[in-house]
Biotite code that builds the C-alpha atoms (Angstrom):
import biotite.structure as struc

atoms = struc.array([
    struc.Atom([160.447, -32.295, -81.147], chain_id="A", res_id=1, res_name="MET", atom_name="CA", element="C"),
    struc.Atom([158.326, -35.276, -82.194], chain_id="A", res_id=2, res_name="THR", atom_name="CA", element="C"),
    struc.Atom([156.679, -35.392, -85.559], chain_id="A", res_id=3, res_name="THR", atom_name="CA", element="C"),
    struc.Atom([153.200, -36.692, -86.176], chain_id="A", res_id=4, res_name="GLN", atom_name="CA", element="C"),
    struc.Atom([153.123, -39.874, -88.242], chain_id="A", res_id=5, res_name="PRO", atom_name="CA", element="C"),
    struc.Atom([151.477, -39.518, -91.638], chain_id="A", res_id=6, res_name="THR", atom_name="CA", element="C"),
    struc.Atom([147.925, -40.789, -91.292], chain_id="A", res_id=7, res_name="ARG", atom_name="CA", element="C"),
    struc.Atom([147.047, -43.487, -93.674], chain_id="A", res_id=8, res_name="LEU", atom_name="CA", element="C"),
    struc.Atom([143.971, -42.811, -95.797], chain_id="A", res_id=9, res_name="ALA", atom_name="CA", element="C"),
    struc.Atom([141.222, -45.483, -95.689], chain_id="A", res_id=10, res_name="PRO", atom_name="CA", element="C"),
    struc.Atom([141.523, -46.027, -99.436], chain_id="A", res_id=11, res_name="GLU", atom_name="CA", element="C"),
    struc.Atom([145.297, -46.533, -99.206], chain_id="A", res_id=12, res_name="GLU", atom_name="CA", element="C"),
    struc.Atom([144.849, -49.091, -96.386], chain_id="A", res_id=13, res_name="LEU", atom_name="CA", element="C"),
    struc.Atom([142.144, -50.880, -98.388], chain_id="A", res_id=14, res_name="ALA", atom_name="CA", element="C"),
    struc.Atom([144.456, -51.017, -101.392], chain_id="A", res_id=15, res_name="ARG", atom_name="CA", element="C"),
    struc.Atom([147.311, -52.404, -99.283], chain_id="A", res_id=16, res_name="GLN", atom_name="CA", element="C"),
    struc.Atom([144.962, -54.918, -97.659], chain_id="A", res_id=17, res_name="PHE", atom_name="CA", element="C"),
    struc.Atom([143.661, -56.049, -101.071], chain_id="A", res_id=18, res_name="HIS", atom_name="CA", element="C"),
    struc.Atom([147.147, -56.411, -102.543], chain_id="A", res_id=19, res_name="ASP", atom_name="CA", element="C"),
    struc.Atom([148.435, -58.377, -99.543], chain_id="A", res_id=20, res_name="ALA", atom_name="CA", element="C"),
    struc.Atom([145.266, -60.553, -99.624], chain_id="A", res_id=21, res_name="TYR", atom_name="CA", element="C"),
    struc.Atom([145.762, -61.334, -103.291], chain_id="A", res_id=22, res_name="GLU", atom_name="CA", element="C"),
    struc.Atom([149.503, -62.037, -102.775], chain_id="A", res_id=23, res_name="ARG", atom_name="CA", element="C"),
    struc.Atom([148.961, -64.365, -99.738], chain_id="A", res_id=24, res_name="LEU", atom_name="CA", element="C"),
    struc.Atom([145.790, -66.211, -100.883], chain_id="A", res_id=25, res_name="ALA", atom_name="CA", element="C"),
    struc.Atom([147.587, -68.877, -102.955], chain_id="A", res_id=26, res_name="PRO", atom_name="CA", element="C"),
    struc.Atom([149.916, -69.807, -100.008], chain_id="A", res_id=27, res_name="SER", atom_name="CA", element="C"),
    struc.Atom([146.714, -70.590, -98.035], chain_id="A", res_id=28, res_name="PHE", atom_name="CA", element="C"),
    struc.Atom([145.281, -72.713, -100.881], chain_id="A", res_id=29, res_name="GLY", atom_name="CA", element="C"),
    struc.Atom([142.723, -70.030, -101.749], chain_id="A", res_id=30, res_name="TYR", atom_name="CA", element="C"),
    struc.Atom([141.926, -68.763, -105.245], chain_id="A", res_id=31, res_name="GLU", atom_name="CA", element="C"),
    struc.Atom([140.458, -65.292, -105.358], chain_id="A", res_id=32, res_name="THR", atom_name="CA", element="C"),
    struc.Atom([137.813, -64.303, -107.868], chain_id="A", res_id=33, res_name="ARG", atom_name="CA", element="C"),
    struc.Atom([139.006, -63.270, -111.253], chain_id="A", res_id=34, res_name="ALA", atom_name="CA", element="C"),
    struc.Atom([136.897, -60.112, -111.320], chain_id="A", res_id=35, res_name="ASP", atom_name="CA", element="C"),
    struc.Atom([138.480, -58.834, -108.075], chain_id="A", res_id=36, res_name="THR", atom_name="CA", element="C"),
    struc.Atom([142.157, -59.468, -108.858], chain_id="A", res_id=37, res_name="LYS", atom_name="CA", element="C"),
    struc.Atom([142.664, -55.691, -109.352], chain_id="A", res_id=38, res_name="GLN", atom_name="CA", element="C"),
    struc.Atom([141.526, -53.325, -106.607], chain_id="A", res_id=39, res_name="PHE", atom_name="CA", element="C"),
    struc.Atom([138.689, -51.062, -107.845], chain_id="A", res_id=40, res_name="ASP", atom_name="CA", element="C"),
    struc.Atom([137.716, -48.407, -105.318], chain_id="A", res_id=41, res_name="PRO", atom_name="CA", element="C"),
    struc.Atom([134.505, -47.723, -107.283], chain_id="A", res_id=42, res_name="GLU", atom_name="CA", element="C"),
    struc.Atom([133.218, -51.235, -107.105], chain_id="A", res_id=43, res_name="SER", atom_name="CA", element="C"),
    struc.Atom([130.852, -52.430, -104.320], chain_id="A", res_id=44, res_name="LYS", atom_name="CA", element="C"),
    struc.Atom([133.695, -54.607, -102.926], chain_id="A", res_id=45, res_name="ASN", atom_name="CA", element="C"),
    struc.Atom([136.167, -51.684, -103.144], chain_id="A", res_id=46, res_name="GLY", atom_name="CA", element="C"),
    struc.Atom([133.800, -49.251, -101.364], chain_id="A", res_id=47, res_name="ARG", atom_name="CA", element="C"),
    struc.Atom([133.069, -51.871, -98.690], chain_id="A", res_id=48, res_name="LEU", atom_name="CA", element="C"),
    struc.Atom([136.797, -52.398, -98.081], chain_id="A", res_id=49, res_name="MET", atom_name="CA", element="C"),
    struc.Atom([137.405, -48.659, -97.863], chain_id="A", res_id=50, res_name="ILE", atom_name="CA", element="C"),
    struc.Atom([134.527, -48.265, -95.402], chain_id="A", res_id=51, res_name="ALA", atom_name="CA", element="C"),
    struc.Atom([135.830, -51.149, -93.253], chain_id="A", res_id=52, res_name="VAL", atom_name="CA", element="C"),
    struc.Atom([139.329, -49.686, -93.271], chain_id="A", res_id=53, res_name="CYS", atom_name="CA", element="C"),
    struc.Atom([137.913, -46.300, -92.301], chain_id="A", res_id=54, res_name="ASP", atom_name="CA", element="C"),
    struc.Atom([136.248, -47.798, -89.245], chain_id="A", res_id=55, res_name="VAL", atom_name="CA", element="C"),
    struc.Atom([139.399, -49.695, -88.260], chain_id="A", res_id=56, res_name="ILE", atom_name="CA", element="C"),
    struc.Atom([141.558, -46.626, -88.724], chain_id="A", res_id=57, res_name="LEU", atom_name="CA", element="C"),
    struc.Atom([139.232, -44.523, -86.596], chain_id="A", res_id=58, res_name="ARG", atom_name="CA", element="C"),
    struc.Atom([139.270, -47.127, -83.849], chain_id="A", res_id=59, res_name="ASP", atom_name="CA", element="C"),
    struc.Atom([143.062, -47.338, -84.020], chain_id="A", res_id=60, res_name="LEU", atom_name="CA", element="C"),
    struc.Atom([143.487, -43.591, -83.944], chain_id="A", res_id=61, res_name="LEU", atom_name="CA", element="C"),
    struc.Atom([141.084, -43.294, -80.979], chain_id="A", res_id=62, res_name="ALA", atom_name="CA", element="C"),
    struc.Atom([143.103, -45.930, -79.164], chain_id="A", res_id=63, res_name="ALA", atom_name="CA", element="C"),
    struc.Atom([146.347, -44.088, -80.042], chain_id="A", res_id=64, res_name="LEU", atom_name="CA", element="C"),
    struc.Atom([144.909, -40.784, -78.829], chain_id="A", res_id=65, res_name="ASP", atom_name="CA", element="C"),
    struc.Atom([143.781, -42.435, -75.564], chain_id="A", res_id=66, res_name="ALA", atom_name="CA", element="C"),
    struc.Atom([147.204, -43.915, -75.060], chain_id="A", res_id=67, res_name="ALA", atom_name="CA", element="C"),
    struc.Atom([148.865, -40.519, -75.711], chain_id="A", res_id=68, res_name="LYS", atom_name="CA", element="C"),
    struc.Atom([146.499, -38.867, -73.210], chain_id="A", res_id=69, res_name="ALA", atom_name="CA", element="C"),
    struc.Atom([147.263, -41.557, -70.604], chain_id="A", res_id=70, res_name="GLU", atom_name="CA", element="C"),
    struc.Atom([150.977, -41.126, -71.201], chain_id="A", res_id=71, res_name="LEU", atom_name="CA", element="C"),
    struc.Atom([150.654, -37.327, -70.832], chain_id="A", res_id=72, res_name="ALA", atom_name="CA", element="C"),
    struc.Atom([148.768, -37.757, -67.534], chain_id="A", res_id=73, res_name="GLU", atom_name="CA", element="C"),
    struc.Atom([151.337, -40.176, -66.218], chain_id="A", res_id=74, res_name="ALA", atom_name="CA", element="C"),
    struc.Atom([154.066, -37.718, -67.174], chain_id="A", res_id=75, res_name="LYS", atom_name="CA", element="C"),
    struc.Atom([152.234, -34.940, -65.295], chain_id="A", res_id=76, res_name="LYS", atom_name="CA", element="C"),
    struc.Atom([151.855, -37.133, -62.212], chain_id="A", res_id=77, res_name="ARG", atom_name="CA", element="C"),
    struc.Atom([155.499, -38.061, -62.346], chain_id="A", res_id=78, res_name="HIS", atom_name="CA", element="C"),
    struc.Atom([156.590, -34.428, -62.634], chain_id="A", res_id=79, res_name="LEU", atom_name="CA", element="C"),
    struc.Atom([154.244, -33.495, -59.763], chain_id="A", res_id=80, res_name="ALA", atom_name="CA", element="C"),
    struc.Atom([155.913, -36.176, -57.640], chain_id="A", res_id=81, res_name="GLN", atom_name="CA", element="C"),
    struc.Atom([159.320, -34.921, -58.568], chain_id="A", res_id=82, res_name="LEU", atom_name="CA", element="C"),
    struc.Atom([158.323, -31.342, -57.659], chain_id="A", res_id=83, res_name="SER", atom_name="CA", element="C"),
    struc.Atom([157.394, -32.436, -54.140], chain_id="A", res_id=84, res_name="THR", atom_name="CA", element="C"),
    struc.Atom([160.915, -33.500, -53.428], chain_id="A", res_id=85, res_name="ILE", atom_name="CA", element="C"),
    struc.Atom([162.286, -30.798, -51.220], chain_id="A", res_id=86, res_name="GLY", atom_name="CA", element="C"),
    struc.Atom([164.245, -30.079, -48.094], chain_id="A", res_id=87, res_name="ASP", atom_name="CA", element="C"),
    struc.Atom([162.672, -32.921, -46.154], chain_id="A", res_id=88, res_name="GLN", atom_name="CA", element="C"),
    struc.Atom([163.951, -35.436, -48.687], chain_id="A", res_id=89, res_name="ASP", atom_name="CA", element="C"),
    struc.Atom([167.361, -33.854, -48.673], chain_id="A", res_id=90, res_name="VAL", atom_name="CA", element="C"),
    struc.Atom([167.347, -33.970, -44.900], chain_id="A", res_id=91, res_name="MET", atom_name="CA", element="C"),
    struc.Atom([166.279, -37.633, -45.025], chain_id="A", res_id=92, res_name="ASN", atom_name="CA", element="C"),
    struc.Atom([169.209, -38.285, -47.333], chain_id="A", res_id=93, res_name="GLY", atom_name="CA", element="C"),
    struc.Atom([171.528, -36.590, -44.852], chain_id="A", res_id=94, res_name="GLN", atom_name="CA", element="C"),
    struc.Atom([170.034, -38.604, -41.974], chain_id="A", res_id=95, res_name="ILE", atom_name="CA", element="C"),
    struc.Atom([170.573, -41.806, -43.947], chain_id="A", res_id=96, res_name="MET", atom_name="CA", element="C"),
    struc.Atom([174.177, -40.840, -44.605], chain_id="A", res_id=97, res_name="LYS", atom_name="CA", element="C"),
    struc.Atom([174.688, -40.047, -40.879], chain_id="A", res_id=98, res_name="LEU", atom_name="CA", element="C"),
    struc.Atom([173.098, -43.419, -40.000], chain_id="A", res_id=99, res_name="ALA", atom_name="CA", element="C"),
    struc.Atom([175.354, -45.226, -42.452], chain_id="A", res_id=100, res_name="GLU", atom_name="CA", element="C"),
    struc.Atom([178.440, -43.386, -41.092], chain_id="A", res_id=101, res_name="ASP", atom_name="CA", element="C"),
    struc.Atom([177.346, -44.194, -37.515], chain_id="A", res_id=102, res_name="ASN", atom_name="CA", element="C"),
    struc.Atom([176.833, -47.836, -38.476], chain_id="A", res_id=103, res_name="HIS", atom_name="CA", element="C"),
    struc.Atom([180.270, -47.942, -40.128], chain_id="A", res_id=104, res_name="ARG", atom_name="CA", element="C"),
    struc.Atom([181.878, -46.407, -37.010], chain_id="A", res_id=105, res_name="ALA", atom_name="CA", element="C"),
    struc.Atom([180.137, -48.921, -34.725], chain_id="A", res_id=106, res_name="GLN", atom_name="CA", element="C"),
    struc.Atom([181.254, -51.776, -37.001], chain_id="A", res_id=107, res_name="LEU", atom_name="CA", element="C"),
    struc.Atom([184.866, -50.540, -36.900], chain_id="A", res_id=108, res_name="THR", atom_name="CA", element="C"),
    struc.Atom([184.710, -50.215, -33.092], chain_id="A", res_id=109, res_name="ALA", atom_name="CA", element="C"),
    struc.Atom([183.301, -53.729, -32.800], chain_id="A", res_id=110, res_name="SER", atom_name="CA", element="C"),
    struc.Atom([186.021, -55.058, -35.103], chain_id="A", res_id=111, res_name="GLN", atom_name="CA", element="C"),
    struc.Atom([188.625, -53.303, -32.933], chain_id="A", res_id=112, res_name="ASN", atom_name="CA", element="C"),
    struc.Atom([187.105, -54.816, -29.764], chain_id="A", res_id=113, res_name="GLN", atom_name="CA", element="C"),
    struc.Atom([187.181, -58.300, -31.333], chain_id="A", res_id=114, res_name="VAL", atom_name="CA", element="C"),
    struc.Atom([190.843, -57.809, -32.257], chain_id="A", res_id=115, res_name="SER", atom_name="CA", element="C"),
    struc.Atom([191.652, -56.626, -28.678], chain_id="A", res_id=116, res_name="ALA", atom_name="CA", element="C"),
    struc.Atom([189.809, -59.644, -27.220], chain_id="A", res_id=117, res_name="LEU", atom_name="CA", element="C"),
    struc.Atom([191.672, -62.006, -29.539], chain_id="A", res_id=118, res_name="ARG", atom_name="CA", element="C"),
    struc.Atom([194.986, -60.484, -28.389], chain_id="A", res_id=119, res_name="GLU", atom_name="CA", element="C"),
    struc.Atom([193.977, -60.758, -24.793], chain_id="A", res_id=120, res_name="ALA", atom_name="CA", element="C"),
    struc.Atom([192.926, -64.404, -25.243], chain_id="A", res_id=121, res_name="LEU", atom_name="CA", element="C"),
    struc.Atom([196.143, -65.170, -27.013], chain_id="A", res_id=122, res_name="GLN", atom_name="CA", element="C"),
    struc.Atom([198.088, -63.590, -24.151], chain_id="A", res_id=123, res_name="THR", atom_name="CA", element="C"),
    struc.Atom([196.144, -65.599, -21.585], chain_id="A", res_id=124, res_name="LEU", atom_name="CA", element="C"),
    struc.Atom([196.657, -68.766, -23.604], chain_id="A", res_id=125, res_name="TYR", atom_name="CA", element="C"),
    struc.Atom([200.380, -68.074, -23.857], chain_id="A", res_id=126, res_name="ASN", atom_name="CA", element="C"),
    struc.Atom([200.547, -67.387, -20.161], chain_id="A", res_id=127, res_name="ALA", atom_name="CA", element="C"),
    struc.Atom([198.659, -70.631, -19.358], chain_id="A", res_id=128, res_name="ALA", atom_name="CA", element="C"),
    struc.Atom([200.980, -72.514, -21.663], chain_id="A", res_id=129, res_name="GLN", atom_name="CA", element="C"),
    struc.Atom([203.996, -70.933, -19.961], chain_id="A", res_id=130, res_name="TRP", atom_name="CA", element="C"),
    struc.Atom([202.548, -71.592, -16.481], chain_id="A", res_id=131, res_name="LYS", atom_name="CA", element="C"),
    struc.Atom([201.755, -75.156, -17.385], chain_id="A", res_id=132, res_name="THR", atom_name="CA", element="C"),
    struc.Atom([205.200, -75.572, -18.947], chain_id="A", res_id=133, res_name="GLY", atom_name="CA", element="C"),
    struc.Atom([206.763, -73.898, -15.933], chain_id="A", res_id=134, res_name="HIS", atom_name="CA", element="C"),
    struc.Atom([204.812, -76.127, -13.486], chain_id="A", res_id=135, res_name="GLU", atom_name="CA", element="C"),
    struc.Atom([205.814, -79.206, -15.461], chain_id="A", res_id=136, res_name="ILE", atom_name="CA", element="C"),
    struc.Atom([209.438, -78.050, -15.408], chain_id="A", res_id=137, res_name="ALA", atom_name="CA", element="C"),
    struc.Atom([209.189, -77.260, -11.710], chain_id="A", res_id=138, res_name="GLN", atom_name="CA", element="C"),
    struc.Atom([207.609, -80.672, -11.035], chain_id="A", res_id=139, res_name="PHE", atom_name="CA", element="C"),
    struc.Atom([210.371, -82.396, -12.955], chain_id="A", res_id=140, res_name="ARG", atom_name="CA", element="C"),
    struc.Atom([212.973, -80.354, -11.189], chain_id="A", res_id=141, res_name="LEU", atom_name="CA", element="C"),
    struc.Atom([211.466, -81.186, -7.775], chain_id="A", res_id=142, res_name="ASP", atom_name="CA", element="C"),
    struc.Atom([211.292, -84.826, -8.739], chain_id="A", res_id=143, res_name="LYS", atom_name="CA", element="C"),
    struc.Atom([214.924, -84.810, -9.905], chain_id="A", res_id=144, res_name="ALA", atom_name="CA", element="C"),
    struc.Atom([215.915, -83.073, -6.611], chain_id="A", res_id=145, res_name="LYS", atom_name="CA", element="C"),
    struc.Atom([214.040, -85.691, -4.632], chain_id="A", res_id=146, res_name="ALA", atom_name="CA", element="C"),
    struc.Atom([215.708, -88.470, -6.570], chain_id="A", res_id=147, res_name="ALA", atom_name="CA", element="C"),
    struc.Atom([219.043, -86.912, -6.058], chain_id="A", res_id=148, res_name="LEU", atom_name="CA", element="C"),
    struc.Atom([218.367, -86.298, -2.382], chain_id="A", res_id=149, res_name="ALA", atom_name="CA", element="C"),
    struc.Atom([217.486, -89.943, -1.994], chain_id="A", res_id=150, res_name="ALA", atom_name="CA", element="C"),
    struc.Atom([220.814, -90.916, -3.334], chain_id="A", res_id=151, res_name="THR", atom_name="CA", element="C"),
    struc.Atom([222.911, -88.158, -1.690], chain_id="A", res_id=152, res_name="THR", atom_name="CA", element="C"),
    struc.Atom([220.931, -86.234, 0.963], chain_id="A", res_id=153, res_name="PRO", atom_name="CA", element="C"),
    struc.Atom([223.696, -83.791, 1.842], chain_id="A", res_id=154, res_name="GLU", atom_name="CA", element="C"),
    struc.Atom([224.236, -82.564, -1.713], chain_id="A", res_id=155, res_name="ALA", atom_name="CA", element="C"),
    struc.Atom([220.705, -81.243, -2.324], chain_id="A", res_id=156, res_name="VAL", atom_name="CA", element="C"),
    struc.Atom([219.839, -77.844, -0.761], chain_id="A", res_id=157, res_name="PRO", atom_name="CA", element="C"),
])
């Protein structure tokens, strides 16, 4: 529950304005008149200050009321928007979750395929290395046999 702020009476605001004016005037190098050092609500100056403060307070209160009304309207619009959230939005949320799950599953499948391809490439590479190594060994063996056959032809099968 919110409480309404106490509304400042025009005379009280005029008195506060006068007192602050008198207190601050010297720091601005201004000397106020001796006959107005004390606030007199019955003087011409006092009545003028009260009337000015009344106008200002009314304008401020009107602006405050307008802001409150605008806030209330915005709250109503927001609540109306919230009330339109229904089954379709829930369904959209479920569709989004299904899409995310599907995306996650596809990503996992792709990662598994990449891993399988890496293994296959590694196997092919190893086989190529073995074949190359085997061919080199076979070439060396054949060369050694040929060299041996050249020196002793009957000893080499």
